[in-house]
All heavy atoms as atom14 arrays in JSON, in Angstrom:
{
  "sequence": "MAEKAGFRLEGTVRHALLHADGRHDQHLHARVRGDDQNDRHDRDDRGNERP",
  "atom14_mask": [
    [1, 1, 1, 1, 1, 1, 1, 1, 0, 0, 0, 0, 0, 0],
    [1, 1, 1, 1, 1, 0, 0, 0, 0, 0, 0, 0, 0, 0],
    [1, 1, 1, 1, 1, 1, 1, 1, 1, 0, 0, 0, 0, 0],
    [1, 1, 1, 1, 1, 1, 1, 1, 1, 0, 0, 0, 0, 0],
    [1, 1, 1, 1, 1, 0, 0, 0, 0, 0, 0, 0, 0, 0],
    [1, 1, 1, 1, 0, 0, 0, 0, 0, 0, 0, 0, 0, 0],
    [1, 1, 1, 1, 1, 1, 1, 1, 1, 1, 1, 0, 0, 0],
    [1, 1, 1, 1, 1, 1, 1, 1, 1, 1, 1, 0, 0, 0],
    [1, 1, 1, 1, 1, 1, 1, 1, 0, 0, 0, 0, 0, 0],
    [1, 1, 1, 1, 1, 1, 1, 1, 1, 0, 0, 0, 0, 0],
    [1, 1, 1, 1, 0, 0, 0, 0, 0, 0, 0, 0, 0, 0],
    [1, 1, 1, 1, 1, 1, 1, 0, 0, 0, 0, 0, 0, 0],
    [1, 1, 1, 1, 1, 1, 1, 0, 0, 0, 0, 0, 0, 0],
    [1, 1, 1, 1, 1, 1, 1, 1, 1, 1, 1, 0, 0, 0],
    [1, 1, 1, 1, 1, 1, 1, 1, 1, 1, 0, 0, 0, 0],
    [1, 1, 1, 1, 1, 0, 0, 0, 0, 0, 0, 0, 0, 0],
    [1, 1, 1, 1, 1, 1, 1, 1, 0, 0, 0, 0, 0, 0],
    [1, 1, 1, 1, 1, 1, 1, 1, 0, 0, 0, 0, 0, 0],
    [1, 1, 1, 1, 1, 1, 1, 1, 1, 1, 0, 0, 0, 0],
    [1, 1, 1, 1, 1, 0, 0, 0, 0, 0, 0, 0, 0, 0],
    [1, 1, 1, 1, 1, 1, 1, 1, 0, 0, 0, 0, 0, 0],
    [1, 1, 1, 1, 0, 0, 0, 0, 0, 0, 0, 0, 0, 0],
    [1, 1, 1, 1, 1, 1, 1, 1, 1, 1, 1, 0, 0, 0],
    [1, 1, 1, 1, 1, 1, 1, 1, 1, 1, 0, 0, 0, 0],
    [1, 1, 1, 1, 1, 1, 1, 1, 0, 0, 0, 0, 0, 0],
    [1, 1, 1, 1, 1, 1, 1, 1, 1, 0, 0, 0, 0, 0],
    [1, 1, 1, 1, 1, 1, 1, 1, 1, 1, 0, 0, 0, 0],
    [1, 1, 1, 1, 1, 1, 1, 1, 0, 0, 0, 0, 0, 0],
    [1, 1, 1, 1, 1, 1, 1, 1, 1, 1, 0, 0, 0, 0],
    [1, 1, 1, 1, 1, 0, 0, 0, 0, 0, 0, 0, 0, 0],
    [1, 1, 1, 1, 1, 1, 1, 1, 1, 1, 1, 0, 0, 0],
    [1, 1, 1, 1, 1, 1, 1, 0, 0, 0, 0, 0, 0, 0],
    [1, 1, 1, 1, 1, 1, 1, 1, 1, 1, 1, 0, 0, 0],
    [1, 1, 1, 1, 0, 0, 0, 0, 0, 0, 0, 0, 0, 0],
    [1, 1, 1, 1, 1, 1, 1, 1, 0, 0, 0, 0, 0, 0],
    [1, 1, 1, 1, 1, 1, 1, 1, 0, 0, 0, 0, 0, 0],
    [1, 1, 1, 1, 1, 1, 1, 1, 1, 0, 0, 0, 0, 0],
    [1, 1, 1, 1, 1, 1, 1, 1, 0, 0, 0, 0, 0, 0],
    [1, 1, 1, 1, 1, 1, 1, 1, 0, 0, 0, 0, 0, 0],
    [1, 1, 1, 1, 1, 1, 1, 1, 1, 1, 1, 0, 0, 0],
    [1, 1, 1, 1, 1, 1, 1, 1, 1, 1, 0, 0, 0, 0],
    [1, 1, 1, 1, 1, 1, 1, 1, 0, 0, 0, 0, 0, 0],
    [1, 1, 1, 1, 1, 1, 1, 1, 1, 1, 1, 0, 0, 0],
    [1, 1, 1, 1, 1, 1, 1, 1, 0, 0, 0, 0, 0, 0],
    [1, 1, 1, 1, 1, 1, 1, 1, 0, 0, 0, 0, 0, 0],
    [1, 1, 1, 1, 1, 1, 1, 1, 1, 1, 1, 0, 0, 0],
    [1, 1, 1, 1, 0, 0, 0, 0, 0, 0, 0, 0, 0, 0],
    [1, 1, 1, 1, 1, 1, 1, 1, 0, 0, 0, 0, 0, 0],
    [1, 1, 1, 1, 1, 1, 1, 1, 1, 0, 0, 0, 0, 0],
    [1, 1, 1, 1, 1, 1, 1, 1, 1, 1, 1, 0, 0, 0],
    [1, 1, 1, 1, 1, 1, 1, 0, 0, 0, 0, 0, 0, 0]
  ],
  "atom14_positions": [
    [[-3.45, -10.86, -0.95], [-4.23, -10.33, -2.08], [-3.83, -8.9, -2.38], [-3.74, -8.55, -3.54], [-5.73, -10.44, -1.73], [-6.59, -9.95, -2.85], [-8.34, -10.13, -2.49], [-8.75, -11.47, -3.58], [0.0, 0.0, 0.0], [0.0, 0.0, 0.0], [0.0, 0.0, 0.0], [0.0, 0.0, 0.0], [0.0, 0.0, 0.0], [0.0, 0.0, 0.0]],
    [[-3.6, -8.09, -1.37], [-3.22, -6.69, -1.61], [-1.9, -6.59, -2.33], [-1.72, -5.75, -3.23], [-3.19, -5.93, -0.28], [0.0, 0.0, 0.0], [0.0, 0.0, 0.0], [0.0, 0.0, 0.0], [0.0, 0.0, 0.0], [0.0, 0.0, 0.0], [0.0, 0.0, 0.0], [0.0, 0.0, 0.0], [0.0, 0.0, 0.0], [0.0, 0.0, 0.0]],
    [[-0.95, -7.42, -1.97], [0.36, -7.4, -2.63], [0.27, -7.82, -4.09], [0.99, -7.27, -4.9], [1.34, -8.29, -1.82], [1.7, -7.68, -0.48], [2.53, -8.61, 0.36], [2.69, -9.78, 0.04], [3.06, -8.1, 1.4], [0.0, 0.0, 0.0], [0.0, 0.0, 0.0], [0.0, 0.0, 0.0], [0.0, 0.0, 0.0], [0.0, 0.0, 0.0]],
    [[-0.61, -8.75, -4.41], [-0.79, -9.11, -5.8], [-1.34, -7.97, -6.63], [-1.1, -7.87, -7.8], [-1.71, -10.31, -5.93], [-1.13, -11.61, -5.47], [-2.08, -12.76, -5.7], [-1.5, -14.07, -5.27], [-2.44, -15.2, -5.48], [0.0, 0.0, 0.0], [0.0, 0.0, 0.0], [0.0, 0.0, 0.0], [0.0, 0.0, 0.0], [0.0, 0.0, 0.0]],
    [[-2.06, -7.04, -5.97], [-2.62, -5.85, -6.67], [-1.65, -4.7, -6.69], [-2.01, -3.62, -7.16], [-3.91, -5.46, -5.97], [0.0, 0.0, 0.0], [0.0, 0.0, 0.0], [0.0, 0.0, 0.0], [0.0, 0.0, 0.0], [0.0, 0.0, 0.0], [0.0, 0.0, 0.0], [0.0, 0.0, 0.0], [0.0, 0.0, 0.0], [0.0, 0.0, 0.0]],
    [[-0.43, -4.92, -6.21], [0.57, -3.85, -6.25], [0.76, -3.04, -5.01], [1.49, -2.05, -4.98], [0.0, 0.0, 0.0], [0.0, 0.0, 0.0], [0.0, 0.0, 0.0], [0.0, 0.0, 0.0], [0.0, 0.0, 0.0], [0.0, 0.0, 0.0], [0.0, 0.0, 0.0], [0.0, 0.0, 0.0], [0.0, 0.0, 0.0], [0.0, 0.0, 0.0]],
    [[0.07, -3.38, -3.93], [0.19, -2.69, -2.67], [1.28, -3.31, -1.82], [1.32, -4.54, -1.66], [-1.13, -2.7, -1.93], [-2.21, -1.92, -2.6], [-2.98, -2.48, -3.58], [-2.46, -0.6, -2.22], [-3.97, -1.74, -4.22], [-3.45, 0.14, -2.84], [-4.22, -0.42, -3.81], [0.0, 0.0, 0.0], [0.0, 0.0, 0.0], [0.0, 0.0, 0.0]],
    [[2.16, -2.53, -1.25], [3.24, -3.02, -0.4], [2.82, -2.97, 1.07], [2.1, -2.09, 1.5], [4.48, -2.19, -0.58], [5.07, -2.3, -1.93], [6.36, -1.51, -1.99], [6.97, -1.7, -3.31], [8.13, -1.17, -3.64], [8.79, -0.42, -2.82], [8.58, -1.34, -4.89], [0.0, 0.0, 0.0], [0.0, 0.0, 0.0], [0.0, 0.0, 0.0]],
    [[3.32, -3.96, 1.81], [3.06, -4.01, 3.24], [3.8, -2.86, 3.94], [4.98, -2.71, 3.79], [3.5, -5.31, 3.86], [3.3, -5.48, 5.35], [1.79, -5.46, 5.71], [3.91, -6.78, 5.83], [0.0, 0.0, 0.0], [0.0, 0.0, 0.0], [0.0, 0.0, 0.0], [0.0, 0.0, 0.0], [0.0, 0.0, 0.0], [0.0, 0.0, 0.0]],
    [[3.05, -1.97, 4.66], [3.62, -0.86, 5.36], [3.85, -1.15, 6.82], [4.71, -0.61, 7.46], [2.72, 0.37, 5.22], [2.6, 0.91, 3.83], [3.84, 1.67, 3.4], [4.42, 2.42, 4.18], [4.28, 1.46, 2.25], [0.0, 0.0, 0.0], [0.0, 0.0, 0.0], [0.0, 0.0, 0.0], [0.0, 0.0, 0.0], [0.0, 0.0, 0.0]],
    [[3.01, -2.02, 7.35], [3.15, -2.35, 8.79], [1.98, -3.16, 9.27], [1.02, -3.46, 8.58], [0.0, 0.0, 0.0], [0.0, 0.0, 0.0], [0.0, 0.0, 0.0], [0.0, 0.0, 0.0], [0.0, 0.0, 0.0], [0.0, 0.0, 0.0], [0.0, 0.0, 0.0], [0.0, 0.0, 0.0], [0.0, 0.0, 0.0], [0.0, 0.0, 0.0]],
    [[2.06, -3.5, 10.58], [1.01, -4.27, 11.24], [0.63, -3.54, 12.5], [1.53, -3.13, 13.3], [1.54, -5.69, 11.56], [1.93, -6.32, 10.38], [0.45, -6.52, 12.26], [0.0, 0.0, 0.0], [0.0, 0.0, 0.0], [0.0, 0.0, 0.0], [0.0, 0.0, 0.0], [0.0, 0.0, 0.0], [0.0, 0.0, 0.0], [0.0, 0.0, 0.0]],
    [[-0.63, -3.37, 12.76], [-1.17, -2.8, 13.99], [-1.64, -3.94, 14.86], [-2.54, -4.67, 14.5], [-2.3, -1.82, 13.71], [-2.79, -1.21, 15.0], [-1.88, -0.76, 12.74], [0.0, 0.0, 0.0], [0.0, 0.0, 0.0], [0.0, 0.0, 0.0], [0.0, 0.0, 0.0], [0.0, 0.0, 0.0], [0.0, 0.0, 0.0], [0.0, 0.0, 0.0]],
    [[-0.95, -4.16, 15.95], [-1.25, -5.31, 16.8], [-2.54, -5.06, 17.61], [-2.8, -3.94, 18.14], [-0.11, -5.52, 17.83], [1.23, -5.78, 17.13], [1.26, -7.16, 16.61], [2.56, -7.43, 15.98], [2.75, -8.36, 15.11], [1.76, -9.17, 14.77], [3.93, -8.56, 14.58], [0.0, 0.0, 0.0], [0.0, 0.0, 0.0], [0.0, 0.0, 0.0]],
    [[-3.39, -6.08, 17.68], [-4.62, -6.03, 18.46], [-5.56, -4.91, 18.07], [-6.26, -4.34, 18.86], [-4.32, -6.0, 19.96], [-3.4, -7.05, 20.42], [-3.79, -8.37, 20.52], [-2.11, -7.03, 20.77], [-2.76, -9.09, 20.96], [-1.73, -8.29, 21.13], [0.0, 0.0, 0.0], [0.0, 0.0, 0.0], [0.0, 0.0, 0.0], [0.0, 0.0, 0.0]],
    [[-5.57, -4.54, 16.79], [-6.33, -3.36, 16.31], [-7.84, -3.65, 16.17], [-8.63, -2.75, 16.32], [-5.78, -2.88, 14.99], [0.0, 0.0, 0.0], [0.0, 0.0, 0.0], [0.0, 0.0, 0.0], [0.0, 0.0, 0.0], [0.0, 0.0, 0.0], [0.0, 0.0, 0.0], [0.0, 0.0, 0.0], [0.0, 0.0, 0.0], [0.0, 0.0, 0.0]],
    [[-8.16, -4.9, 15.86], [-9.55, -5.21, 15.59], [-10.14, -6.14, 16.65], [-9.5, -7.08, 17.1], [-9.67, -5.93, 14.23], [-9.05, -5.18, 13.04], [-9.06, -6.04, 11.82], [-9.83, -3.89, 12.79], [0.0, 0.0, 0.0], [0.0, 0.0, 0.0], [0.0, 0.0, 0.0], [0.0, 0.0, 0.0], [0.0, 0.0, 0.0], [0.0, 0.0, 0.0]],
    [[-11.32, -5.8, 17.09], [-12.0, -6.61, 18.12], [-13.13, -7.39, 17.45], [-14.06, -6.83, 16.89], [-12.58, -5.7, 19.25], [-13.32, -6.43, 20.34], [-12.39, -7.42, 21.05], [-13.88, -5.41, 21.31], [0.0, 0.0, 0.0], [0.0, 0.0, 0.0], [0.0, 0.0, 0.0], [0.0, 0.0, 0.0], [0.0, 0.0, 0.0], [0.0, 0.0, 0.0]],
    [[-13.0, -8.71, 17.51], [-14.02, -9.63, 16.96], [-14.59, -10.4, 18.12], [-14.12, -10.33, 19.25], [-13.38, -10.57, 15.94], [-12.95, -9.91, 14.67], [-13.8, -9.78, 13.56], [-11.8, -9.32, 14.32], [-13.15, -9.16, 12.62], [-11.94, -8.85, 13.07], [0.0, 0.0, 0.0], [0.0, 0.0, 0.0], [0.0, 0.0, 0.0], [0.0, 0.0, 0.0]],
    [[-15.62, -11.17, 17.84], [-16.29, -11.98, 18.87], [-15.32, -12.94, 19.57], [-15.44, -13.24, 20.78], [-17.46, -12.74, 18.29], [0.0, 0.0, 0.0], [0.0, 0.0, 0.0], [0.0, 0.0, 0.0], [0.0, 0.0, 0.0], [0.0, 0.0, 0.0], [0.0, 0.0, 0.0], [0.0, 0.0, 0.0], [0.0, 0.0, 0.0], [0.0, 0.0, 0.0]],
    [[-14.32, -13.42, 18.82], [-13.35, -14.39, 19.38], [-12.1, -13.69, 19.96], [-11.14, -14.38, 20.3], [-12.97, -15.44, 18.36], [-12.28, -14.84, 17.15], [-12.35, -13.62, 16.96], [-11.64, -15.63, 16.43], [0.0, 0.0, 0.0], [0.0, 0.0, 0.0], [0.0, 0.0, 0.0], [0.0, 0.0, 0.0], [0.0, 0.0, 0.0], [0.0, 0.0, 0.0]],
    [[-12.08, -12.38, 20.04], [-10.94, -11.7, 20.65], [-10.36, -10.66, 19.65], [-10.94, -10.3, 18.66], [0.0, 0.0, 0.0], [0.0, 0.0, 0.0], [0.0, 0.0, 0.0], [0.0, 0.0, 0.0], [0.0, 0.0, 0.0], [0.0, 0.0, 0.0], [0.0, 0.0, 0.0], [0.0, 0.0, 0.0], [0.0, 0.0, 0.0], [0.0, 0.0, 0.0]],
    [[-9.22, -10.19, 20.0], [-8.52, -9.12, 19.21], [-7.68, -9.76, 18.13], [-7.1, -10.83, 18.3], [-7.67, -8.26, 20.1], [-8.49, -7.42, 21.05], [-7.75, -6.15, 21.46], [-8.61, -5.2, 22.13], [-9.26, -4.23, 21.5], [-9.13, -4.06, 20.23], [-10.04, -3.43, 22.17], [0.0, 0.0, 0.0], [0.0, 0.0, 0.0], [0.0, 0.0, 0.0]],
    [[-7.58, -9.03, 17.01], [-6.8, -9.51, 15.83], [-5.9, -8.37, 15.33], [-6.23, -7.2, 15.5], [-7.72, -9.92, 14.69], [-8.59, -11.08, 14.99], [-8.24, -12.38, 14.63], [-9.73, -11.21, 15.71], [-9.15, -13.23, 15.03], [-10.08, -12.56, 15.69], [0.0, 0.0, 0.0], [0.0, 0.0, 0.0], [0.0, 0.0, 0.0], [0.0, 0.0, 0.0]],
    [[-4.79, -8.75, 14.72], [-3.89, -7.77, 14.15], [-4.48, -7.29, 12.83], [-5.23, -8.0, 12.16], [-2.51, -8.39, 13.87], [-1.82, -8.85, 15.14], [-2.24, -8.44, 16.21], [-0.82, -9.57, 15.02], [0.0, 0.0, 0.0], [0.0, 0.0, 0.0], [0.0, 0.0, 0.0], [0.0, 0.0, 0.0], [0.0, 0.0, 0.0], [0.0, 0.0, 0.0]],
    [[-4.04, -6.1, 12.42], [-4.47, -5.52, 11.14], [-3.24, -5.16, 10.33], [-2.31, -4.49, 10.85], [-5.33, -4.32, 11.34], [-5.8, -3.69, 10.08], [-6.72, -2.45, 10.35], [-6.67, -1.88, 11.42], [-7.44, -2.05, 9.36], [0.0, 0.0, 0.0], [0.0, 0.0, 0.0], [0.0, 0.0, 0.0], [0.0, 0.0, 0.0], [0.0, 0.0, 0.0]],
    [[-3.15, -5.63, 9.09], [-2.04, -5.32, 8.22], [-2.39, -4.05, 7.39], [-3.49, -3.99, 6.89], [-1.73, -6.45, 7.29], [-1.2, -7.66, 8.02], [-0.64, -8.72, 7.37], [-1.21, -8.0, 9.35], [-0.29, -9.63, 8.25], [-0.65, -9.22, 9.43], [0.0, 0.0, 0.0], [0.0, 0.0, 0.0], [0.0, 0.0, 0.0], [0.0, 0.0, 0.0]],
    [[-1.46, -3.15, 7.26], [-1.66, -1.93, 6.54], [-0.82, -2.0, 5.22], [0.37, -2.26, 5.29], [-1.23, -0.7, 7.31], [-1.99, -0.5, 8.62], [-1.36, 0.64, 9.39], [-3.45, -0.24, 8.33], [0.0, 0.0, 0.0], [0.0, 0.0, 0.0], [0.0, 0.0, 0.0], [0.0, 0.0, 0.0], [0.0, 0.0, 0.0], [0.0, 0.0, 0.0]],
    [[-1.49, -1.78, 4.09], [-0.79, -1.79, 2.79], [-1.02, -0.44, 2.15], [-2.02, 0.23, 2.39], [-1.4, -2.88, 1.88], [-1.09, -4.26, 2.35], [-1.79, -4.89, 3.36], [-0.16, -5.15, 1.93], [-1.32, -6.07, 3.55], [-0.33, -6.29, 2.67], [0.0, 0.0, 0.0], [0.0, 0.0, 0.0], [0.0, 0.0, 0.0], [0.0, 0.0, 0.0]],
    [[-0.05, -0.06, 1.29], [-0.18, 1.21, 0.6], [0.49, 1.09, -0.78], [1.36, 0.28, -1.01], [0.51, 2.35, 1.38], [0.0, 0.0, 0.0], [0.0, 0.0, 0.0], [0.0, 0.0, 0.0], [0.0, 0.0, 0.0], [0.0, 0.0, 0.0], [0.0, 0.0, 0.0], [0.0, 0.0, 0.0], [0.0, 0.0, 0.0], [0.0, 0.0, 0.0]],
    [[0.02, 1.95, -1.67], [0.67, 2.05, -3.0], [0.98, 3.52, -3.19], [0.08, 4.39, -3.17], [-0.28, 1.55, -4.08], [0.38, 1.55, -5.39], [-0.3, 0.69, -6.4], [0.46, 0.77, -7.63], [-0.05, 0.52, -8.79], [-1.29, 0.17, -8.9], [0.67, 0.62, -9.86], [0.0, 0.0, 0.0], [0.0, 0.0, 0.0], [0.0, 0.0, 0.0]],
    [[2.23, 3.83, -3.37], [2.68, 5.2, -3.52], [3.19, 5.43, -4.93], [3.91, 4.57, -5.46], [3.81, 5.48, -2.51], [4.29, 6.93, -2.63], [3.32, 5.26, -1.08], [0.0, 0.0, 0.0], [0.0, 0.0, 0.0], [0.0, 0.0, 0.0], [0.0, 0.0, 0.0], [0.0, 0.0, 0.0], [0.0, 0.0, 0.0], [0.0, 0.0, 0.0]],
    [[2.85, 6.54, -5.51], [3.29, 6.88, -6.86], [4.81, 6.83, -6.9], [5.48, 7.36, -6.0], [2.8, 8.25, -7.28], [3.19, 8.62, -8.66], [2.77, 10.02, -9.04], [1.31, 10.14, -8.93], [0.67, 11.22, -8.45], [1.38, 12.23, -7.99], [-0.62, 11.24, -8.4], [0.0, 0.0, 0.0], [0.0, 0.0, 0.0], [0.0, 0.0, 0.0]],
    [[5.36, 6.15, -7.87], [6.78, 6.03, -7.95], [7.34, 4.7, -7.44], [8.5, 4.38, -7.66], [0.0, 0.0, 0.0], [0.0, 0.0, 0.0], [0.0, 0.0, 0.0], [0.0, 0.0, 0.0], [0.0, 0.0, 0.0], [0.0, 0.0, 0.0], [0.0, 0.0, 0.0], [0.0, 0.0, 0.0], [0.0, 0.0, 0.0], [0.0, 0.0, 0.0]],
    [[6.53, 3.94, -6.74], [6.96, 2.61, -6.26], [7.26, 1.67, -7.41], [8.23, 0.95, -7.35], [5.91, 1.97, -5.39], [5.98, 2.45, -3.95], [6.91, 3.16, -3.59], [5.07, 2.1, -3.16], [0.0, 0.0, 0.0], [0.0, 0.0, 0.0], [0.0, 0.0, 0.0], [0.0, 0.0, 0.0], [0.0, 0.0, 0.0], [0.0, 0.0, 0.0]],
    [[6.42, 1.69, -8.43], [6.6, 0.79, -9.56], [7.49, 1.42, -10.59], [7.46, 2.63, -10.82], [5.24, 0.44, -10.18], [4.32, -0.33, -9.29], [4.84, -1.03, -8.38], [3.13, -0.2, -9.4], [0.0, 0.0, 0.0], [0.0, 0.0, 0.0], [0.0, 0.0, 0.0], [0.0, 0.0, 0.0], [0.0, 0.0, 0.0], [0.0, 0.0, 0.0]],
    [[8.23, 0.58, -11.29], [9.11, 1.05, -12.33], [8.32, 1.76, -13.42], [8.74, 2.78, -13.96], [9.84, -0.13, -12.91], [11.1, 0.24, -13.7], [12.16, 0.85, -12.83], [11.93, 1.9, -12.24], [13.34, 0.25, -12.84], [0.0, 0.0, 0.0], [0.0, 0.0, 0.0], [0.0, 0.0, 0.0], [0.0, 0.0, 0.0], [0.0, 0.0, 0.0]],
    [[7.14, 1.29, -13.75], [6.3, 1.91, -14.78], [5.81, 3.3, -14.41], [5.69, 4.17, -15.22], [5.07, 1.03, -15.11], [5.48, -0.26, -15.77], [6.54, -0.35, -16.39], [4.64, -1.27, -15.66], [0.0, 0.0, 0.0], [0.0, 0.0, 0.0], [0.0, 0.0, 0.0], [0.0, 0.0, 0.0], [0.0, 0.0, 0.0], [0.0, 0.0, 0.0]],
    [[5.55, 3.52, -13.13], [5.1, 4.79, -12.64], [6.14, 5.87, -12.87], [5.85, 7.0, -13.2], [4.73, 4.8, -11.17], [3.51, 4.0, -10.86], [2.73, 3.72, -11.79], [3.29, 3.67, -9.69], [0.0, 0.0, 0.0], [0.0, 0.0, 0.0], [0.0, 0.0, 0.0], [0.0, 0.0, 0.0], [0.0, 0.0, 0.0], [0.0, 0.0, 0.0]],
    [[7.4, 5.54, -12.78], [8.48, 6.51, -12.91], [8.59, 7.01, -14.32], [8.96, 8.15, -14.52], [9.79, 5.86, -12.46], [9.81, 5.53, -11.02], [11.1, 4.91, -10.59], [10.92, 4.36, -9.25], [11.61, 3.39, -8.75], [12.6, 2.86, -9.44], [11.37, 2.94, -7.54], [0.0, 0.0, 0.0], [0.0, 0.0, 0.0], [0.0, 0.0, 0.0]],
    [[8.28, 6.2, -15.29], [8.38, 6.62, -16.7], [7.21, 7.42, -17.14], [7.28, 8.16, -18.08], [8.53, 5.37, -17.61], [9.78, 4.6, -17.3], [11.05, 5.09, -17.51], [9.91, 3.37, -16.8], [11.92, 4.17, -17.14], [11.3, 3.09, -16.7], [0.0, 0.0, 0.0], [0.0, 0.0, 0.0], [0.0, 0.0, 0.0], [0.0, 0.0, 0.0]],
    [[6.05, 7.27, -16.46], [4.84, 7.98, -16.86], [4.74, 9.34, -16.27], [3.84, 10.12, -16.65], [3.61, 7.14, -16.47], [3.54, 5.85, -17.21], [4.21, 5.71, -18.23], [2.85, 4.91, -16.7], [0.0, 0.0, 0.0], [0.0, 0.0, 0.0], [0.0, 0.0, 0.0], [0.0, 0.0, 0.0], [0.0, 0.0, 0.0], [0.0, 0.0, 0.0]],
    [[5.59, 9.71, -15.34], [5.45, 10.99, -14.62], [6.75, 11.73, -14.53], [7.81, 11.09, -14.51], [4.9, 10.71, -13.22], [3.5, 10.06, -13.25], [2.87, 9.96, -11.9], [1.57, 9.35, -12.01], [0.45, 10.0, -12.25], [0.49, 11.28, -12.41], [-0.7, 9.36, -12.34], [0.0, 0.0, 0.0], [0.0, 0.0, 0.0], [0.0, 0.0, 0.0]],
    [[6.66, 13.03, -14.44], [7.87, 13.84, -14.26], [8.26, 13.9, -12.78], [7.65, 13.25, -11.96], [7.71, 15.25, -14.85], [6.66, 16.06, -14.19], [6.25, 15.72, -13.04], [6.19, 17.04, -14.77], [0.0, 0.0, 0.0], [0.0, 0.0, 0.0], [0.0, 0.0, 0.0], [0.0, 0.0, 0.0], [0.0, 0.0, 0.0], [0.0, 0.0, 0.0]],
    [[9.26, 14.7, -12.44], [9.76, 14.76, -11.06], [8.73, 15.31, -10.11], [8.82, 15.06, -8.89], [11.04, 15.62, -11.0], [12.2, 14.95, -11.7], [12.17, 13.74, -11.86], [13.12, 15.68, -12.08], [0.0, 0.0, 0.0], [0.0, 0.0, 0.0], [0.0, 0.0, 0.0], [0.0, 0.0, 0.0], [0.0, 0.0, 0.0], [0.0, 0.0, 0.0]],
    [[7.78, 16.05, -10.54], [6.72, 16.59, -9.71], [5.51, 15.71, -9.59], [4.54, 16.04, -8.91], [6.3, 17.98, -10.22], [7.4, 18.97, -10.19], [6.8, 20.33, -10.59], [7.9, 21.2, -11.04], [7.67, 22.44, -11.45], [6.47, 22.95, -11.48], [8.7, 23.16, -11.88], [0.0, 0.0, 0.0], [0.0, 0.0, 0.0], [0.0, 0.0, 0.0]],
    [[5.54, 14.55, -10.26], [4.36, 13.63, -10.21], [3.32, 13.91, -11.27], [2.3, 13.27, -11.29], [0.0, 0.0, 0.0], [0.0, 0.0, 0.0], [0.0, 0.0, 0.0], [0.0, 0.0, 0.0], [0.0, 0.0, 0.0], [0.0, 0.0, 0.0], [0.0, 0.0, 0.0], [0.0, 0.0, 0.0], [0.0, 0.0, 0.0], [0.0, 0.0, 0.0]],
    [[3.61, 14.84, -12.17], [2.65, 15.17, -13.23], [2.78, 14.14, -14.36], [3.92, 13.72, -14.69], [2.91, 16.55, -13.81], [2.7, 17.61, -12.76], [1.77, 17.58, -12.0], [3.65, 18.52, -12.68], [0.0, 0.0, 0.0], [0.0, 0.0, 0.0], [0.0, 0.0, 0.0], [0.0, 0.0, 0.0], [0.0, 0.0, 0.0], [0.0, 0.0, 0.0]],
    [[1.64, 13.75, -14.94], [1.7, 12.82, -16.06], [2.35, 13.5, -17.23], [2.17, 14.63, -17.57], [0.28, 12.37, -16.44], [-0.35, 11.46, -15.41], [-1.67, 10.92, -15.86], [-1.9, 10.79, -17.09], [-2.49, 10.6, -15.0], [0.0, 0.0, 0.0], [0.0, 0.0, 0.0], [0.0, 0.0, 0.0], [0.0, 0.0, 0.0], [0.0, 0.0, 0.0]],
    [[3.16, 12.68, -17.93], [3.81, 13.16, -19.15], [2.87, 13.01, -20.32], [2.06, 12.09, -20.37], [5.09, 12.39, -19.41], [6.13, 12.65, -18.38], [7.46, 12.04, -18.73], [8.41, 12.43, -17.7], [9.48, 11.74, -17.4], [9.72, 10.59, -17.98], [10.31, 12.15, -16.48], [0.0, 0.0, 0.0], [0.0, 0.0, 0.0], [0.0, 0.0, 0.0]],
    [[2.97, 13.95, -21.28], [2.03, 13.86, -22.45], [2.32, 12.67, -23.32], [3.32, 12.03, -23.3], [2.37, 15.15, -23.22], [3.54, 15.77, -22.61], [3.83, 15.08, -21.33], [0.0, 0.0, 0.0], [0.0, 0.0, 0.0], [0.0, 0.0, 0.0], [0.0, 0.0, 0.0], [0.0, 0.0, 0.0], [0.0, 0.0, 0.0], [0.0, 0.0, 0.0]]
  ]
}
C-alpha cells in the first residue's frame, strides 16, 4: 500500500514489533523530494518551489 502511494521501501527491521503471537518484522518506507520525475521539475536545485 505504501508503494502505491509513492513511498519507496528503505529497509526492514527484523523482529522490531512484539505482538501476542511473537515478534514481527517492520518495513520502513520513505518518500524523498526529488525521487519522482515530477518533483524535479517543480523545484530548483535547493528544493525551493518554482514560481
